Each structure stands twice: as structure tokens, then as C-alpha cells.
N, C-alpha and C positions, 0 to 999 in steps of 0.2 A: 505495501499500500503505499501511495507516494506520502510524504511528509506535509504537513500543514504548515505554510510558512504565511507570514503578513506581507503586506505589500513591501516591506524593506528586507524580506528574506528571511527574518526572523522566526524560528519556530514556535510552533504553538506549544503554551504551557498550561496543563492542566488544572494549575492550582487558581487561574482565573475563574474557574467555574465553582469554586469551593468560597470565593471572597476576594473583597476586593484587596488591590496592594497595598493601602494607606491604613489598612486595618492591622498591618502587621510592622507598620513604622510608628512606634510610643513616641518620638521626637516630633511629629509633627502635630500630633494630638496637643500637645503642652505650647503649641506655637500662637502666641493672642497677637492682636493687632497694638501696633505702637503708636499711632496716629502722630506722624511726624510732623503734620500740619499744625500743630501746636508748637507756638514760638518759631515758626519758619521766618527764616530771612534769608538776605542774597548771599550770606557765605555758606548756610549751611544748606542750601538746595544744590548747589553744584556737588558737593559730596556724596549727596544721594543718587543722583544722577551718574557720577563716576565708580562709585560701588557697583551700580547694575551693569553698566558695562565691563566691570570686572566679573560677573557671575553672580553676585549677590543682589538680588532682584527685590528682596523681602520689603525693604524700607520704601523702595521706589512704588511696588505694588500697594502699600498701605498708604501711601500719599495720593497715587489714582483715586483709591476708594475714598477718601477724606473729599476729595476736589469732587468727586459726584456728588456725596452726601451734603454738602456745605453750600456747594455754589449749585443754585436752583437754575440757572442759565446754562451751565454745561450739562445738567442732568436733563433738561429739557431737549436742547440741540442733539444730544447723543440719540435720546429716546425715539425721537424724529426718524434719524438714520436708521436705528436698529430696527424697529418696528414696522419700517417701509418694507423690510424684505418679508415681513408677513403677509402684505398685501398680494407677494406675486404667486400666481400659479407655477406648480413645478410638475414633469413628468418624468420618467424613465424613457429615454428614447435608446434603440439599436444602434450599433455602430454604421459608419458607412456602407453603402452595397451590402447590407447584413441578410444572411441566408436564413433560412427558414427557422432553423436551430436558434439563429441568434434571437432572432424574432420573438420565439416563444421563452427564450431566456431572459427577455428584455420584461417580457409579461410576467414571469416569474418574481422577478426582483421587482416589479411595481408592486406585487401584492406581499411581499416581503417590507416593503417601504411602508404600505400601508398598516400593515400589521403591527409596527414600532410604535408603542404609546406615546402620545404626546410630542410629536415630531416637530411641532410649531415650540415648544420648548428648546427641541436640540437645536433648531434653528436660530432663536433668539440667544441661547448661551454660546453658540459658536460666533455669534456676531459681537458678542464682548470682547472678541480679538482684536477688534476695531480699534479700541482704546488703549488696552494692554500691549497689544503686539502678538497676544497668542490666548487662546483659551483651553483648559484643561478638563474634559467630562470623563468620570470614571463610571465605568460599567461596573456597577454594582450587584448587579444579576443577570444572568441569561436562563432563559427559558426554553426548552426543547418541546415543541408540541407539532404534531404530524413529522416528526421527525425534520423537522427544520428549527434550526438555533437562531434564536434572535434577542436582543438585549431588551429586557422590559424595563430596566431602571438603571438611569442614568443620573450623576448628580456633578454637576458644576464645581469644582474644587477652588479653595481660594488661591489667589496668584503669590501670595506669599509663602505657599507651600512648596515653590518649587525654586529651581536655581538654573544657570547655565555654568558651562565649561568651555569658553573660548578655546583654550588651549587642546580639545578632545575635536568639538565639533559645533553646530549651531543649533541645536537641539534643547528642548526643555528637559530636566531632570530634575527626578523628587528630591527634595532636600532633608535628606535624613540624619543630617550630623556630619557626614562626611565630607572630605574636601571637595570630591569631583560631584558627588550626590548620585543618587541611585538611577539607573534606567528604567525607564516604565517599561511594564510588561507588554508583551505582545497580546492582542485581543482584549486587554484590559482598559483601553484609554481611546477615547475620540479627541485627539488633539488637532486645532485648528490654529495655524499660523499665516496671521493676516498682514499683508505689506501695505499699511496705510501709509506709511513712508518706507523709501529703501533702507536697508542696513541691516545690521544682526537682531535675532529676537529679540534681544532685551533694549533695542532701541526702534522699533520698527513701530511701537504703538502711537496712537495720535494725542493721548495724552503727554507724551514728551513734550510736543510742540505747545501744549495749552499750561503747560506748568508754571512759565513767566506770565501770561496775563493772570491768571489765576493770583501768583504772588504781588503782582503789581496792583490789582483790583483790592485784595485784601490788606495792603498798605492805604489805598485811597479810603476805606470802608472806615479802616482804623481812625485815620486823622479826621475823617468827616464825622464821626461820632465824636471826637473829642472837640471839634469846634461846636458841633451842636450844643454839648453840656455846657461850655461857657459863652456860648452868643447871648448878647444883650445884657449879660451880666457886668457890673462893674469891676475895675479891678480894687482889690482891697489890700493896701499896704500898712503893717504894723511896725511900728519903732519900739523899741527895748532899750532899757537903759543900759550903758557900759559895761555895769557890773552885775547883768542878768547871767544867771548860772542856765547850762543847757536844759534843765527841765523847764524853767520859765520860757525861755526861746521856744520849746516843743509844745506848752502850751499855748503860747500864741498863735503858733502856727496853726493847731488844732484849732482854735478858736475862729480862727481867719475862715478854714475850710466849712466850718459848719454853718458861719454867717452866711456863706455863698448858698447853702441848701436850705437851710431853716430859718435865714433872716432872723436868728438870734445866738446870742454867745456872751461868754463872761471871760472877762482880760484880767489880770494883776493890776492893781493901782499903779500907776507911774506908765504904763504901757498907753500907746496912742494908735489909732487906726485911722488910716485916711484912705478916703474913696476916691479913685480916679474915673475917667468916662467910661461908659460901659464898650464892652469889646464887641466891634464889628465887623464887616466882612462880607463875602458873600460864599455861597457853596456851590455856585458855578465850575471852579476850577476842579473840586471833588468829582461833580456829576459827569464833567467832561474826561475825564480819565477813567472813571467808571463805564462809563458809555464807548468810548475808546477799547477798552478790555473786553465789555462783551460784544460788541462788533467784531472783535478781531477773533473770539472764538467763536462766533458764527460763520465767519469765513473760512476759518480753518475745518469746520465740522462739516458745513453743509454748501459750503462753496461760495455764499452770499448773506446778503443780510436783509434782502428785501421778502424773502419768504419766512423772516421771523419777526422783524420788527420795522415800523415806518417811521421816518423822522419827518414827514409834512413837506419835504423840499424836492428829493430825490424820487421819493417813491410814487411811479407812476406805472401803470397797468403794463406797458411794455417792457419797463426795465424788470419788473416782477415776473413777467413769463419767461426773460433771458436766463433769470437767476433760478425759476424752477427748471428750464432745460439743463441748466449746470448740474441741479440737485437730480434731476434724472440720470445723467452721466454718471454721477458718483454712484446712485443706486445700482446700474448696471455695472459697475466696477467691483462693488460688492459681491453683487451675485454671482459674477464669473469667479470670484475666488473662493466663495463656499461652494460653488460647483466641485472645485477639487478638494476640498473637503469630502464631501459626500460620494465623490470617486473613491477616496479613501474607505469610507465605510462601506460602501458595495464590494469593494474587493474584498474587505474584510469577511462580510458575510458569506461571499462567495467560497471562499477559502475555507472556512470554519464548518460549511456545509458539503465540503468535498467538491467543491466545482473548482478545476483548475484552468483558469481562463487568463488569456494575456492581457496586460493593463490596456494595449490598443485596440482590442476587439471586446473588451468588455462594456455591458451598457452604461450609460451616461446618465448623469443627473442634471436636469436642464430645467433652468427658472424663465420662463416666459415674462419677459422684459422688453416684449415690442411695444412700441410707442402707436397705440390704435389711433388710425384717423378718426377725425368727426364723420359719422356715417351720412349726415346730410352732405355737408360739403363734399367728401371725398365722392360719393356715389352722384351728385353732380357734375362735377368734374370729368369722372371717367366717361358719364353718357356724353359729355360735349365732345369728346375725344372721339368715342367710337361713332357719333353721328358726323363728325366730320371726316370720317374714312379711316382712321389709324385703325391698321389690323395688327399690331405686334404688340400688344397688353396681354401680358399671361394670365390667364385665370387663377394658377395657384399665387402670384402675386398680389392680385386683388383680395385672395382669401388672407393672405397674410397680413396685408395692412389693415383690415378689417377686422383681423383677430376671428373670424368666423373658420373652424375646421372643416377640411375637405371630408364630405361624407362619405363611409365605406362602402362596400357594395350593395349589401343588403340593407343600410342603415334608410328609414324613412326620412323624405325631405319635405320643405316645405315648400307649395306650389302656390301661384295666385289663383284666386276663383275665377271660375269662368266668367267673362264681363259679356253678358247675353244684353245687347242694346235692342229697345224696341223694334228698330228699323230692321236689326238682323234676323229678329223672330218672324218678322212677316216677310213676304215677297221680296225680292230685289227690285223688280219691273218697278219702275217710277209709276205712282199712279196718287193722286191728290187725296183721295178718299183714304188708302188704304195707310196716309204718312198722316193724315189726322187722326185714323184709329191708333196709331202708334203713340199716340200723347198719352193714353190711358192702358196701355197695353205694358205686362211687367214680364214678358218671357213666355210665349205661346208658341204653339206648333204653326206651320204656314197653314192659312185658311184653306179649306178644302170643298168650301160648300159653292156650288157653280152659281147659285143667285149672286153671290158677292163678287164671285170672279167677273161674273157677266157686269155687274156695276161699276167693276174696278177698271174693266176695259172699255167702259163706255167713253166718250169721247166729253172731254170738260169743255166748259164755256169760260173761260179766262176773260175774254173779252167783255161780255155781258156784265159779268162780275164787277170787272174794273170800271166799267160804265154807270153802273149803278151806284158804286160807293164814291165814284166821282162828284155824281151827284147829289150825294150825301152830304159829302164833307166840304163842298166848294165852299159855303158861307164860311165853315171856320178856317179855311185857310186865307178867305180874304181878311177876314177879322185880324188874324194874327201879322197879315204883311201890310197892316195899317200902322205897324211900327209904335203899337201902344205899350207900355208896360206890362208886365206878367201878371200882375193882378188885374189890369184891365183889361188883358186880353181874356181872362177867365169870366170874367163878369159878361163881356161881350158873347162869349160862347155859350156861358148859361142863358142869356137872354136870347138868342136864336134858335137855342134847340127847338121850341114848337114850331119854327117855321123849317125845319130841315127837311129836304125832298128825299122822303125814301118811298115814294110810291114802285120806282123800277125794281129796288131791292125787295119790296113785299112780293112783288108779281114774281121773282124770281123764286122765293121762298115757296109760295104756294104753289108752283109749278112743282117743286122739288116736291113737297110734300104728298101733291097729288099722284105723282108717277110712283112713290114709296107705296102710297097705301094701293093703287091698283097692282103693283108687283108681289106686295103681300098676298093680296086675295087669290091672285091665280097661281102663287107657289106656296100655299098655306099647307097643300096635302103632301109635297115633295120631303 
């Protein structure tokens, strides 16, 4: 039997089926967050980043977590970027020029992937690598159902549990207390390394770029809080005797402080307190710095600012659409990198279930990142091109742009309802009577009544009707041609109604009714 190996050629270890690797490493369980953001300054931050470059990423990982928890703007923007991946449809596609066996294998892997519980959490946890540079989800439990092994419980482990060893390779290792760290077990981890920025895995996270705006923003927030604390308060200056002791000086200082907050205090006799003009200034410099830091964070995470906030000056709809297009480009880039992560997952599932498949011919995990065109605008443009005689538009391309899948062989499709017009329901031969009847016809078979056919074939008398109508409306036309206003013309028409000459029209109608009556009597028994 062939040996089961992972995508890196490492052999399968049955211990992963008994329990997670971290359960056997007591050192990790005692590693608690240190929250290095407390007291962070411009001297300490470079030391944290340099330690991560040498392999010790614990402090950097804790700092990144503090940034997300303490800065609502960073949390919001990163949540937008990560959650956008959950809105993408995904599918398992066979390789190019796939055989029937490869197509069947793709369908099998599709069933496996849908059998993994909470796959959306798997996607979201993998997207955590955008900020940190990597994410490591440990498989806590494998399950065999129907002779198919699938991971049914995965847990995202804290980034501070890991380290790197640049002298060995650029991979994540478990920080077990040794100098080089422990190699992650094959088939026990789902690791995603995300190149948000180029560099070693400890430097590839997006939070490395955000630490400086975060630091400067916190400086401004602290200064702004101090400014608000004293804004509008008068300066209080106390004087003490030259012979005053340190205790008396401290008492005077305490009295000055309490006087500013409580408007009351006591001082020793012989000391003086002098009030100067109230503290003044403006908050704009602090807010400008805070705004710059937040806008920089938005640019780093989403590629622009107009999808996050509007300043009322440059925030136009056109610029907002441009920034949204950049945001879509970033989404596509993130999805492409996650496809590589899921390719490793598929390779692992095939191997553990006994399928030896080349990476080049294995099924592919594909996100649907197509930018679907507006159906009304796109269809109108396509119709114009086709009507103009353009004959080189592929149907497959139209399906792709509209996001409409190509139907399978026996799959039912939507078809337009047959448009039965009244004229089409009647005979195609021109007939004034038949066209009049069509006005109240809602789709009937061709009329086969011989009497009706004879009536339809009878010669019409348009000249007589025209003459009768002309005699009828001649006074009306004359009234309108006098150039009266619309209201006056209506009054003239109403006044001339009794004088209208309808004798000729009445004669035609009488003749028509007489002929119809005679025809009815003659053909009543047919």
C-alpha cells in the first residue's frame, strides 16, 4: 500500500486521529497575552518588530490583537475586508481538459467540502492571515463516516503560540519552549500564509503597516484627553515661604490640584494662590492627526477612504465608485490566495482518503469573483450590437458577464410565454371587419364560420364612410381653424353639436343593420 503523505511529502502520523498536537505541549497552555500596547512608545515598538523578524512573534501577535480590540476603526475596516469573502459563492472545478474520472472526482470533493461543518468559519479564520501574515487552525477531531475521513472540528489557535526560524525555513512552527520550535504535524493543521505585503511570513501581515498610524493616533488621543481635561480652567499658581518644608510644598500642590477639580481646598497660612487666565487653544490639531491616522488605515486596508467615510469635500459619487472598484480588486486578490489555501485542504483530503492525485490534476477550489454586469444595461447594449449586425459575440461570454450558468443537457430552462396577438389569432388576410373584431379577441382559433368568411370577403365602402364622417365633423374642423383658444374651441364644438350633419352616417348604419338582420334570418338554421 502506498504511503500517505501531505502536500509537502511528509508522512501521515496516526497520532493526529487521537488528539491535537497542542494538547501534548504544556508550555503553550501557560502562555497568556502580555498586552504590549500598554505604555507603547516610539522606542519600544521597533524592538517588538525586530524580535518578530528574528522568529519571536509572540509580542508582535499580542500587539496586533490589542490594536484590533482598542481601535474601532481598524476593527471595522478589517471586518469589511474579511467578511466580504463570505459573500462569494464557491465551487469545486475539475482541471482543464478533464476526463470523466476527473469530473467525477470533482463532484466527490464537492460533496466532501459541503460535509465539513461551518466551512464559512474556516474561510473567516483563514482570512485572519491578512492582518497577521498567517493563520493556523488546528484539527481537533477527524471523523470517518461512510469510509470518508473529514475534519469536523477545527480551532483557530492564538498567533502567540507560534514562532518562526528564519535559519531553517520560512514556515510557522509551534513555540514549545525550544530554540527552533516544533514542526506542525502533517494532517493536523490548516495553515494559510497570506502575502498582504511581500516578505517573510513574520513581516507579511497588514498589521505591520498599521502599527505606526496606531501609535501616532494613540499619542494624539492621549494629548487630546489632556487638553480637554484643562481646557477652560484658569492656571493656578501657588507661592510658599522660603522656609517651607517638603511636606508643606506637597500640601500646597495637592491643594492646587483639588482646587481645579473640586473648586475648594485648604492651604497653610502664609501661602498664596494666584489665578492666571484660563487655558485656551483649539482641538483641531489633535483631530487632524487622528483623522490622518484613520484615513491612512482605510487606505492600507481597503485601498481608499470614500467607502469608509466622507469628508464633504472630495466625496463624490464618481470617486466613491472608483474606490469601490479598488476594493473589489483587493477582494479578488484575497480570494485568489485563499483558493491556494483550499487547494492544500483538498490535497490533504484526497491523500487521507487514499487518492493519489497530482497537484496539477486535482480538483480546484474556485471563488466566484466575477463582477456581474447590470442586467438591464448590459442586455440593452447586447441587443443593439446584435441588431447592428455584429455576429462575433459568444454566448458563453454573455453567460459569464451576466452570472447565469450554462444549462446542463437535461436541465429545464426558462422560455418566454408565447405572445398570441389578436391579429395573429385571426386570419392573416386583410379585412376591416376582422381587424375590428380583433380588438376584443384574446387568442382564438381562426374563424371557420362560412357566413363570417363571406362577410369578411365582402367589399368595403371606405369612400362612403369617409364622406359621411367628413360631413359630420366639417363644422368642428371649421371651428378649430378659426384660431380660438382651446377653451373657446371646446365651447364652439359643444354649441355646434346639435347642428352636426349625421344623416349620411345614419343611412349607412341603417343599411348595415338591415343587411345583418336579413343575413341572420337566411342563415339561422345553418
